[in-house]
C-alpha positions as a printed Julia matrix, in Angstrom:
703×3 Matrix{Float64}:
  32.73  -18.44   13.59
  30.97  -21.09   12.0
  29.64  -20.73    8.11
  26.86  -22.63    6.44
  25.84  -22.19    2.73
  22.5   -22.64    0.53
  21.66  -22.46   -2.51
  18.72  -20.26   -3.35
  17.74  -19.8    -6.79
  20.38  -18.42   -8.8
  22.33  -17.23   -5.84
  24.16  -18.41   -2.71
  22.66  -17.82    0.71
  25.58  -17.89    3.38
  24.81  -17.62    7.17
  27.43  -16.96    9.65
  27.12  -17.26   13.52
  29.61  -17.25   16.22
  31.67  -13.84   15.56
  29.03  -10.98   16.16
  26.24  -10.37   18.92
  27.56  -13.06   20.8
  26.05  -12.06   23.92
  22.21  -12.55   22.48
  20.73  -15.6    22.97
  21.12  -16.28   19.04
  22.73  -14.52   16.22
  23.3   -14.84   12.63
  24.79  -12.69    9.8
  23.03  -13.63    6.79
  24.47  -12.75    3.15
  23.44  -12.73   -0.45
  25.44  -11.12   -3.19
  26.47   -7.35   -1.6
  23.4    -7.65    0.81
  23.7    -8.73    4.27
  21.27   -8.79    7.5
  22.1    -9.73   11.05
  19.22  -11.0    13.0
  18.99  -11.38   16.98
  17.1   -12.94   19.3
  16.85  -12.38   23.05
  14.63  -13.52   25.68
  13.69  -12.03   29.32
  15.67  -13.62   32.36
  12.69  -14.84   33.94
   9.13  -16.21   33.03
   5.98  -13.83   33.55
   3.14  -15.1    35.49
  -0.42  -15.0    33.85
   0.75  -15.03   30.54
  -1.6   -16.6    27.99
  -0.3   -15.53   24.71
   3.67  -15.19   23.07
   5.33  -11.86   24.3
   7.01  -11.51   20.87
   7.89   -8.51   19.3
  10.15   -8.14   15.86
  11.88   -4.81   15.21
  13.22   -4.73   11.67
  15.48   -2.19   10.81
  17.34   -0.84    8.09
  20.57    1.59    8.49
  21.31    4.2     6.29
  24.81    3.23    5.58
  23.79   -0.36    4.08
  23.59    1.85    1.16
  26.63    4.14    1.78
  24.04    7.03    2.45
  23.44    9.63    5.25
  19.81   10.16    6.55
  18.22   13.08    5.57
  16.55   15.79    7.72
  18.15   17.7    10.51
  19.0    15.13   13.1
  21.08   13.08   10.41
  20.31    9.78   12.22
  17.7     6.82   11.96
  14.9     7.45   14.16
  11.24    6.15   14.32
  10.39    3.14   12.18
   9.55    3.71    8.52
   6.45    2.15    6.89
   8.52   -0.41    5.16
  10.4    -1.46    8.28
   6.94   -2.08   10.03
   5.83   -3.94    6.99
   8.8    -6.28    6.84
   8.34   -6.66   10.72
   5.1    -8.25   10.33
   6.33  -10.38    7.54
   9.0   -12.16   10.03
   6.62  -12.11   13.16
   3.71  -13.76   11.28
   5.4   -17.22   10.25
   7.15  -17.47   13.69
   4.47  -16.75   15.91
   2.6   -20.08   16.09
   5.74  -21.84   16.47
   6.79  -20.26   19.74
   5.47  -22.14   22.91
   2.91  -20.35   25.0
   4.31  -22.15   28.32
   7.73  -20.27   27.86
   6.25  -17.25   29.47
   9.24  -15.01   28.54
   9.51  -11.95   26.54
  11.18  -12.62   23.14
  12.25   -9.88   21.01
  14.2   -10.38   17.56
  15.8    -7.66   15.79
  17.0    -8.06   11.88
  18.93   -5.41   10.55
  20.31   -4.61    7.33
  24.16   -3.68    7.13
  24.63   -3.57    3.55
  22.46   -3.63    0.45
  23.68   -4.03   -3.37
  20.32   -2.65   -4.47
  19.98   -6.11   -6.32
  19.01   -8.62   -3.85
  16.05   -7.85   -1.56
  16.96   -7.62    2.02
  13.53   -8.38    3.46
  13.41  -12.28    2.45
  17.07  -12.57    3.82
  16.12  -10.96    6.96
  13.59  -13.68    7.5
  15.86  -16.43    7.1
  18.55  -14.7     9.17
  15.45  -14.34   12.05
  14.35  -17.85   11.5
  18.14  -19.03   11.82
  18.95  -16.73   14.93
  15.9   -18.46   16.83
  16.82  -21.99   15.68
  20.13  -21.94   17.15
  19.26  -19.96   20.24
  18.16  -21.77   23.36
  14.76  -20.5    23.28
  12.4   -23.34   22.63
  10.92  -23.15   19.17
   8.56  -25.51   17.06
  10.74  -25.01   13.61
  12.14  -25.22   11.44
  10.5   -22.49    9.46
  11.66  -21.11    5.83
  10.65  -18.0     3.5
  11.31  -17.71    0.11
  10.31  -14.93   -2.78
   8.99  -16.37   -6.28
   8.12  -13.93   -9.34
   6.73  -14.85  -12.56
   8.04  -13.23  -15.6
   5.62  -14.41  -18.75
   4.69  -17.29  -17.0
   8.14  -18.64  -15.77
   8.23  -18.62  -11.89
  11.64  -17.32  -10.38
  12.8   -18.26   -7.22
  14.51  -15.73   -5.17
  14.21  -12.77   -7.85
  16.26   -9.52   -7.99
  14.82   -6.21   -7.73
  14.85   -5.99  -11.44
  13.1    -9.31  -12.04
  10.59   -8.59   -9.3
   9.65   -5.12  -11.35
   9.59   -6.82  -14.51
   7.21   -9.72  -13.33
   3.44   -9.93  -12.8
   3.56  -11.54   -9.68
   5.56  -10.92   -6.69
   4.94  -13.41   -3.65
   6.93  -14.26   -0.51
   6.23  -17.76    0.85
   7.04  -19.05    4.17
   6.34  -22.97    5.42
   7.59  -25.07    8.13
   7.56  -29.06    7.92
   3.61  -29.14    8.71
   3.12  -26.95    5.51
   2.44  -23.38    4.23
   2.14  -21.05    6.98
   2.41  -17.52    5.42
   1.74  -16.36    2.2
   1.96  -12.37    1.18
   2.09  -10.59   -2.14
   0.86   -8.55   -4.95
  -0.11   -9.33   -8.97
  -1.05   -7.68  -11.79
  -4.68   -9.47  -12.05
  -3.24  -13.17  -12.34
  -5.3   -16.25  -12.0
  -5.97  -18.4    -8.95
  -3.97  -21.35  -10.74
  -0.72  -18.78  -11.41
  -0.57  -17.98   -7.43
  -1.4   -21.71   -6.66
   1.43  -22.71   -9.23
   3.81  -19.82   -7.54
   3.16  -21.53   -3.82
   4.11  -24.94   -5.5
   7.24  -23.67   -7.17
   8.39  -22.3    -3.49
   7.39  -26.03   -1.84
  10.44  -27.81   -2.62
  13.07  -24.83   -2.28
  11.24  -24.28    1.42
  11.4   -27.91    2.29
  15.25  -28.23    1.4
  15.65  -24.46    3.44
  13.94  -26.23    6.4
  16.22  -29.13    6.25
  19.1   -26.78    6.19
  17.95  -24.52    8.96
  17.24  -27.65   11.02
  21.18  -29.15   10.5
  22.51  -25.77   11.28
  20.61  -25.82   14.77
  21.66  -29.37   15.23
  25.35  -28.52   14.7
  25.81  -25.17   16.47
  22.54  -24.42   18.33
  22.36  -24.34   22.14
  20.5   -26.44   24.49
  16.43  -25.25   24.93
  15.39  -23.36   28.11
  12.78  -25.08   30.06
   9.31  -24.47   29.61
   6.89  -23.5    32.47
   4.6   -26.04   33.71
   1.31  -24.45   34.53
   0.65  -25.6    38.08
  -2.63  -23.73   38.58
  -5.78  -25.19   37.5
  -9.07  -24.01   37.64
 -10.83  -26.22   40.62
 -14.22  -26.02   39.66
 -13.2   -26.13   35.83
 -15.43  -29.41   34.74
 -18.68  -28.57   37.06
 -18.69  -25.06   35.39
 -17.94  -26.33   32.01
 -20.67  -28.93   32.34
 -23.08  -26.51   33.54
 -22.46  -23.6    31.31
 -22.46  -25.47   27.89
 -26.01  -25.71   27.19
 -26.39  -22.09   28.08
 -23.13  -20.91   25.88
 -24.72  -23.25   22.73
 -27.94  -20.66   22.96
 -25.46  -17.37   23.52
 -22.97  -18.03   20.9
 -25.89  -18.12   18.16
 -27.69  -15.0    18.87
 -28.06  -12.6    16.44
 -25.47   -9.78   16.39
 -21.95   -8.83   17.96
 -23.16   -7.19   21.03
 -25.99   -9.68   21.76
 -23.72  -12.79   21.98
 -21.17  -10.88   24.05
 -23.77   -9.73   26.26
 -25.03  -13.03   26.76
 -21.82  -14.58   27.47
 -20.75  -11.95   29.8
 -23.92  -12.62   31.75
 -23.6   -16.59   31.78
 -20.05  -15.8    33.03
 -21.32  -13.47   35.84
 -23.72  -15.78   36.9
 -21.22  -18.52   37.16
 -18.95  -16.38   39.29
 -21.6   -15.4    41.66
 -22.5   -19.19   41.84
 -18.85  -20.79   42.18
 -16.78  -17.47   43.33
 -16.72  -18.47   46.73
 -15.46  -21.97   46.22
 -12.7   -20.78   43.82
  -9.38  -19.45   45.38
  -8.88  -16.13   44.39
  -5.58  -17.01   42.44
  -7.59  -19.09   40.33
 -10.33  -16.48   39.68
  -8.65  -15.06   36.18
  -9.08  -18.4    34.68
 -12.69  -18.54   34.76
 -12.17  -16.12   31.37
  -9.79  -19.02   29.87
 -13.08  -21.39   30.56
 -15.45  -19.56   28.65
 -13.23  -18.3    25.92
 -12.77  -22.29   25.5
 -16.2   -23.09   25.43
 -17.31  -20.24   22.92
 -14.01  -21.9    20.82
 -15.29  -25.43   20.9
 -18.72  -24.86   20.36
 -18.0   -22.11   17.44
 -15.65  -24.8    15.75
 -17.55  -28.07   16.49
 -21.13  -26.57   14.71
 -19.13  -25.47   11.74
 -17.2   -28.76   11.36
 -20.42  -30.85   11.98
 -23.01  -28.72   11.05
 -21.92  -26.01    8.74
 -23.56  -23.53   10.62
 -21.61  -20.5    11.8
 -22.29  -18.19   14.84
 -24.5   -15.92   12.99
 -26.19  -18.92   11.52
 -24.55  -18.33    7.75
 -23.01  -21.87    5.83
 -19.57  -21.8     5.11
 -19.32  -20.2     1.93
 -22.27  -17.32    2.43
 -21.39  -13.65    2.84
 -22.51  -11.29    4.54
 -25.63   -8.68    3.46
 -23.91   -5.96    1.61
 -25.0    -1.97    0.81
 -22.87    0.18   -1.22
 -23.21    3.99   -1.6
 -21.25    6.89   -3.28
 -21.17   10.28   -3.04
 -21.27   10.71    0.4
 -19.13   13.77    1.38
 -20.53   17.41   -0.67
 -16.68   18.61   -0.89
 -14.86   15.18   -0.9
 -13.5    14.56   -4.44
 -14.85   10.91   -4.25
 -16.34    9.18   -1.61
 -18.29    5.93   -0.91
 -19.8     3.76    1.91
 -19.44    0.17    1.72
 -21.19   -1.92    4.56
 -20.72   -5.75    4.71
 -22.64   -7.09    8.04
 -21.22   -5.15   11.16
 -18.27   -4.14    9.03
 -18.47   -0.47    7.47
 -15.97    1.56    5.57
 -15.94    5.11    4.67
 -13.52    5.55    1.42
 -12.44    8.98    0.48
 -10.57    9.84   -2.55
  -8.35   13.15   -2.67
  -7.15   14.39   -5.96
  -3.89   16.47   -5.86
  -0.82   17.74   -7.86
   2.44   16.42   -8.86
   4.0    18.46   -5.78
   1.56   16.39   -3.33
   3.45   13.27   -4.43
   4.75   11.15   -1.14
   8.82   11.54   -1.53
  10.36    8.39    0.71
  13.92    8.51    1.24
  15.34    5.02    2.15
  18.43    2.67    1.29
  16.58    1.66   -1.44
  17.2     5.38   -3.1
  15.05    8.43   -3.52
  11.32    7.3    -4.99
   7.93    9.42   -5.3
   4.77    7.85   -4.91
   1.25    9.63   -6.56
  -0.83    6.89   -4.92
  -1.27    6.55   -0.9
  -4.12    4.86    0.79
  -4.31    5.18    4.53
  -6.13    2.83    6.82
  -8.02    4.29   10.05
  -9.01    1.88   13.0
 -10.36    4.24   15.64
 -11.8     2.46   18.99
 -15.63    3.37   18.29
 -15.68    0.96   15.6
 -15.85   -1.61   17.93
 -17.59    0.31   20.49
 -14.41    1.21   22.88
 -12.69    3.97   23.93
  -8.9     4.14   23.23
  -6.05    5.6    21.82
  -6.03    7.18   18.62
  -3.22    7.13   16.06
  -1.47    5.02   13.42
   0.07    1.49   14.65
   1.83   -1.36   13.05
  -1.94   -3.08   12.2
  -2.73    0.1    10.27
   0.34    0.25    8.36
  -0.06   -3.37    7.39
  -3.94   -3.27    6.42
  -3.46    0.23    4.65
  -0.34   -1.26    2.5
  -2.73   -4.69    1.7
  -5.29   -2.7     0.59
  -2.89   -0.07   -1.49
  -1.29   -3.14   -2.91
  -4.8    -4.15   -4.21
  -5.87   -1.18   -6.0
  -2.61   -0.43   -7.41
  -3.02   -2.98  -10.01
  -5.88   -1.41  -11.67
  -4.98    2.26  -11.66
  -4.35    4.38  -14.65
  -0.78    5.38  -15.53
   0.4     9.11  -15.09
   0.15    9.58  -18.38
  -3.49    8.93  -18.62
  -4.4    10.34  -15.25
  -1.46   12.84  -14.25
  -3.14   13.49  -10.57
  -1.64   12.25   -7.46
  -4.26   10.14   -5.32
  -4.75    9.7    -1.9
  -7.55    7.18   -0.47
  -8.5     7.61    3.07
 -10.18    4.42    4.75
 -12.11    5.02    8.06
 -13.6     2.63    9.64
 -16.91    2.93   11.04
 -17.96   -0.17   12.1
 -15.75   -3.6    12.52
 -16.64   -7.21   12.94
 -14.15   -8.92   10.89
 -12.77   -8.48    7.3
 -12.15   -4.41    7.62
  -9.16   -4.39    5.49
 -11.0    -5.88    2.39
 -13.95   -3.38    3.11
 -11.03   -0.51    2.71
 -10.2    -2.07   -0.48
 -14.27   -2.19   -1.79
 -14.81    1.23   -0.5
 -11.4     2.83   -1.87
 -12.68    1.31   -5.4
 -15.71    2.86   -5.37
 -14.83    6.19   -4.11
 -12.01    6.37   -6.67
 -14.72    5.6    -9.72
 -16.93    8.37   -7.73
 -13.76   10.79   -8.2
 -13.65   10.15  -11.94
 -10.48    7.96  -11.65
 -10.42    5.85  -14.56
  -9.55    2.36  -13.1
  -8.79   -0.42  -15.19
 -11.61   -2.32  -13.39
 -13.22   -2.21   -9.99
 -11.72   -4.21   -7.1
 -12.68   -6.07   -4.13
 -11.55   -7.92   -1.56
 -12.47  -10.82    0.96
 -11.32  -12.43    4.22
 -11.22  -16.04    4.38
 -11.14  -18.29    7.41
 -10.2   -21.86    8.38
 -11.54  -24.55   10.95
  -9.74  -27.67   11.05
  -9.9   -30.73   13.37
  -7.71  -33.33   12.8
  -8.47  -34.32    8.92
 -11.52  -32.59    8.63
 -11.76  -28.79    7.65
 -14.19  -26.07    6.47
 -13.17  -23.07    4.69
 -15.26  -19.81    6.03
 -15.85  -16.73    3.21
 -16.18  -13.41    4.89
 -15.0   -14.13    8.28
 -16.37  -12.34   11.59
 -14.12  -11.17   14.09
 -15.1   -14.62   16.59
 -13.91  -16.39   13.55
 -10.85  -14.55   12.96
 -10.25  -15.16   16.92
 -11.45  -18.59   17.02
 -10.27  -20.1    13.84
  -7.16  -21.23   12.23
  -6.68  -18.95    9.16
  -6.97  -15.25    7.88
  -6.52  -15.48    4.42
  -7.24  -12.31    2.59
  -7.41  -11.93   -1.38
  -8.21   -9.23   -3.61
  -8.61   -8.48   -7.07
 -10.8    -7.47  -10.38
 -12.89  -10.18  -12.19
  -9.91  -10.65  -14.42
  -7.5   -11.52  -11.35
  -5.89  -11.35   -8.17
  -4.26   -8.17   -7.34
  -3.23   -8.78   -3.52
  -3.35  -11.59   -0.86
  -2.36  -12.2     2.75
  -2.45  -15.36    4.65
  -1.66  -15.82    8.13
  -2.33  -19.07   10.25
  -2.65  -20.0    13.93
  -1.29  -23.47   13.49
   1.8   -24.91   12.24
   0.8   -25.27    8.61
  -1.55  -26.06    5.84
  -1.78  -28.24    2.57
  -2.01  -26.96   -0.63
  -5.21  -28.6    -0.98
  -6.49  -26.27    1.64
  -5.15  -23.39    0.09
  -6.82  -24.61   -3.44
  -9.97  -24.76   -1.92
  -9.83  -21.3    -0.11
  -8.64  -19.79   -3.57
 -11.74  -20.94   -5.16
 -14.04  -20.26   -3.01
 -12.54  -16.82   -2.38
 -13.24  -16.12   -6.42
 -16.77  -17.09   -6.05
 -17.14  -14.45   -3.18
 -15.09  -11.81   -4.98
 -17.48  -11.9    -7.95
 -20.54  -11.99   -5.7
 -18.89   -9.01   -3.79
 -17.96   -7.26   -7.5
 -21.65   -7.76   -8.67
 -23.28   -5.77   -5.72
 -20.66   -3.04   -6.02
 -21.03   -2.79   -9.81
 -24.76   -2.16   -9.23
 -23.68    1.33   -7.53
 -21.05    2.27  -10.03
 -19.09    0.61  -12.52
 -17.78    2.96  -14.59
 -15.61    6.36  -13.45
 -17.86    9.52  -13.36
 -17.13   11.43  -16.51
 -15.82   14.62  -14.92
 -13.74   15.07  -11.65
 -15.12   16.81   -8.84
 -15.63   20.7    -9.19
 -13.85   20.92   -5.86
 -10.9    18.99   -7.57
  -7.71   20.82   -8.93
  -8.0    21.46  -12.65
  -4.8    19.76  -14.44
  -3.98   19.48  -17.9
  -0.65   17.6   -19.27
   1.12   17.69  -22.47
   4.97   17.35  -24.03
   7.25   20.09  -25.25
  10.62   19.25  -26.76
  13.39   18.53  -23.93
  15.75   21.63  -25.66
  12.94   23.7   -24.69
  13.04   23.01  -20.92
  15.81   25.51  -20.29
  13.83   28.18  -21.97
  10.61   27.16  -19.65
  12.6    27.46  -16.49
  14.87   30.34  -17.23
  17.62   31.25  -15.43
  17.53   30.89  -11.66
  13.66   29.49  -12.49
  12.57   32.99  -13.35
  10.34   32.4   -15.91
   8.47   29.21  -14.35
   8.0    30.98  -11.57
   6.88   34.06  -13.26
   3.97   31.94  -15.18
   3.05   30.19  -11.97
   2.4    33.51  -10.13
   0.4    34.95  -13.04
  -1.65   32.16  -13.52
  -1.59   31.08   -9.74
  -0.98   27.51  -10.99
   1.71   24.95  -10.11
   3.84   23.74  -12.9
   5.73   21.18  -13.16
   8.26   19.67  -15.97
   9.8    16.56  -16.17
  13.14   15.68  -17.7
  11.28   13.83  -20.56
   9.66   17.12  -21.48
   6.48   16.17  -19.7
   4.44   19.32  -18.42
   1.78   19.06  -15.63
  -0.22   22.0   -14.76
  -2.54   22.29  -11.75
  -4.72   24.9   -10.38
  -7.61   25.35   -8.48
  -9.67   26.9   -11.33
  -9.62   25.87  -14.84
  -8.92   29.38  -15.95
  -5.38   29.33  -14.11
  -4.79   25.98  -15.81
  -5.72   27.32  -19.27
  -3.69   30.8   -18.59
  -0.43   28.83  -17.92
  -0.88   26.45  -20.84
  -1.12   29.2   -22.71
   1.78   30.7   -21.41
   3.81   27.71  -21.69
   2.86   27.44  -25.33
   3.38   30.63  -26.12
   6.99   30.62  -24.69
   8.21   27.59  -26.81
   6.34   28.52  -29.92
   8.44   29.67  -33.02
   7.41   32.82  -34.55
   5.68   32.32  -38.24
   5.68   34.73  -40.69
   2.01   35.41  -41.66
   0.37   34.53  -38.3
  -1.81   36.83  -35.96
  -1.01   37.59  -33.01
  -2.34   39.04  -29.6
   0.82   41.87  -28.86
   1.27   44.35  -25.98
   2.89   47.49  -26.61
   6.36   47.33  -24.62
   8.15   50.45  -25.54
   7.36   53.4   -27.92
  10.14   54.95  -30.37
  10.1    57.65  -32.78
  10.1    55.43  -35.4
   7.87   52.8   -34.03
   6.82   50.77  -31.52
   8.39   47.15  -29.58
   5.59   44.67  -28.85
   5.72   41.38  -27.03
   3.39   39.11  -29.24
   4.7    35.82  -27.45
   6.04   35.43  -24.13
   9.7    36.52  -23.92
   9.77   37.57  -27.61
   9.22   41.05  -28.96
   9.0    42.61  -32.46
   9.25   45.95  -34.09
   6.04   47.31  -35.64
   7.24   50.36  -37.85
   5.57   53.68  -37.68
   4.65   53.02  -41.31
   2.5    49.7   -40.37
   0.62   51.34  -37.24
  -1.95   52.78  -39.28
  -3.48   52.97  -42.84
  -3.4    56.39  -42.15
  -0.34   58.72  -42.01
   1.11   58.53  -38.22
   3.21   61.73  -37.17
   3.68   60.95  -33.35
   3.51   57.09  -32.79
   2.27   58.21  -28.96
  -0.53   59.59  -30.64
  -1.85   56.15  -31.84
  -0.52   53.67  -29.1
   0.3    53.48  -25.36
   2.67   51.62  -23.66
   0.52   48.53  -22.2
  -1.93   48.35  -25.03
  -3.19   45.28  -26.67
  -3.44   45.14  -30.53
  -3.84   42.72  -33.01
  -0.47   42.38  -35.15
   0.69   40.16  -38.05
   3.91   38.95  -38.0
   5.35   40.29  -41.79
   8.81   39.31  -41.43
  12.0    37.7   -40.01
  15.12   39.33  -41.36
  18.2    37.81  -41.97
  19.51   38.93  -38.62
  16.74   37.16  -36.88
  15.2    40.87  -36.21
  11.06   40.22  -36.4
   8.84   43.13  -37.8
   5.41   43.01  -36.97
   2.23   45.21  -38.48
  -1.06   46.4   -37.21
  -2.19   47.41  -40.75
  -1.57   43.85  -42.3
  -3.44   42.31  -39.44
  -6.43   43.69  -41.17
  -5.7    42.5   -44.77
  -7.46   38.81  -45.18
  -5.73   38.45  -48.38
  -2.23   39.12  -47.02
   0.63   37.29  -48.71
   4.39   37.79  -47.73
   6.09   40.44  -50.27
   9.12   40.36  -48.3
  12.34   38.25  -49.06
  12.45   37.65  -45.24
  12.59   33.92  -43.74
   9.71   32.18  -42.93
  10.91   30.56  -39.77
   9.5    28.21  -37.28
């Protein structure tokens, strides 16, 4: 076994190899404090024919035993990946993918697994470092090194490799990955921070990333395996040069046609004509390479036009944003809805309000948690005019998480707005930037639902075309620009600052200068989008929808919680059953009451307040006759509290028989006239009629 140590912020990272999972192409156990992640990498035994992409899969998983827990549920074992595991898998995948060689041709699988967690040191970045190290020392060809680090900001001070507590305290949480060529991945969230603060966090990570890259390269040099050979592409399209020259002028026209489908159909027509003309001269095994030819033509034309002429395929300049339209109140019964359209990308955002009992319960190695805000992103195949499988994949989970992070920064507290909130984004059309359209439609629908956001938020996707030292940053990228370009940098936020960001690139790395330019241009674009959104709705609706549940929230003394709940939950269940409301009582005495109708909420609140209210001498109460005795009647004047109305206090006239005047279940108004020294409560119907009544007894005035 070989051990390597690296100082990362305030903690030491220990990488071990050669002891565990030795049959994998590469394996590393990474430790930091009491947290540990084991990462392995394996590849297929033989190259696959015809692959023009990197067949990489990353499957991060967390074992419950890492936190000393047994999984919940019936099966009691880990099963399908949780959202968190999918998100970390994507985090690890994105910086590595551009650094694998397409010519390797074999399937590659990276499996990082959290085997220990101390609830202090985050396992996600530790898993990234372990995965990168495992690939570096393996025999799989890899254009590394690449490294990752987390940066938090607390009161303007940047902290490298922060703990869970520091992340929670800070106003910025960002993960930065870099290779020797520059920054290659950024992801994080923030509480409306400035572009300068975000850029500062990236710059704060640069020195550590450079040192960590050197450390991983040194580790690979000392214990790495000899790399496997790449596959030489022996097949070349014989008519490539002839077809390329003939198709180029036709493609220049097709690429710049208006509309995604018009461009697609024109390119298909040219390709079909070329095949008809030259198919007889092309060997059968080379026919598939014609697609590569036309993709290369499209790529060259798009990139050259942007760099040399500042003209994109839809004829926009690099900093221009597509036409935008916004509508709200689209669905009659939904609590809030909005339609956001930007060019050929369209998102229907729908907000639903629920009770505390609708919160999402999360059970993982980080502990049991509840979330009162959820955002779900749906990308059906019809949004791009295709057929396909409906369902939630990794992409949907990743895009939804980014949009959720963007909106979370402007949500009200639970005390201000005690609803559980769910936003669903239905992507109805897509030609680039659908996750950012989700942020816009989600923000609009929340305002339409009456959710008091601090400020509206919007998102924009930035692209990059880089040729040598020349580059162009693109605002609001199309699908073609995402596919043919070098960067997808999503930035979301309000007028006050950034709330979420995510950057992926297809080249080894980019400079801080490019990032600075992208952030500046993104700010201009975001403010432009927010201005248009604010013309539709800029403040929350004055009231929530009539179809949303009625809610009230108030505090009670902590020592009254037991009384409200009652033995075996008898009291709270009884109040819920009578009122039809859902009642939730927190440990701090916060009571949340939800009901489909306001009268149910009001009834439940009155019952709760009545149960905890202390009887007060001189106060008038609506009382219900419970039991009739020879000497008077026992009446319930507050929930669970009874008093005696003596026969002499039932009527101003003489009463010989109580049952002649009162019946069980009858409601009468009474005044509490005395609480004697033994705590017995005396009520009076007669004194309830006396507006000038004053206590004449020596009883206690109790509260």
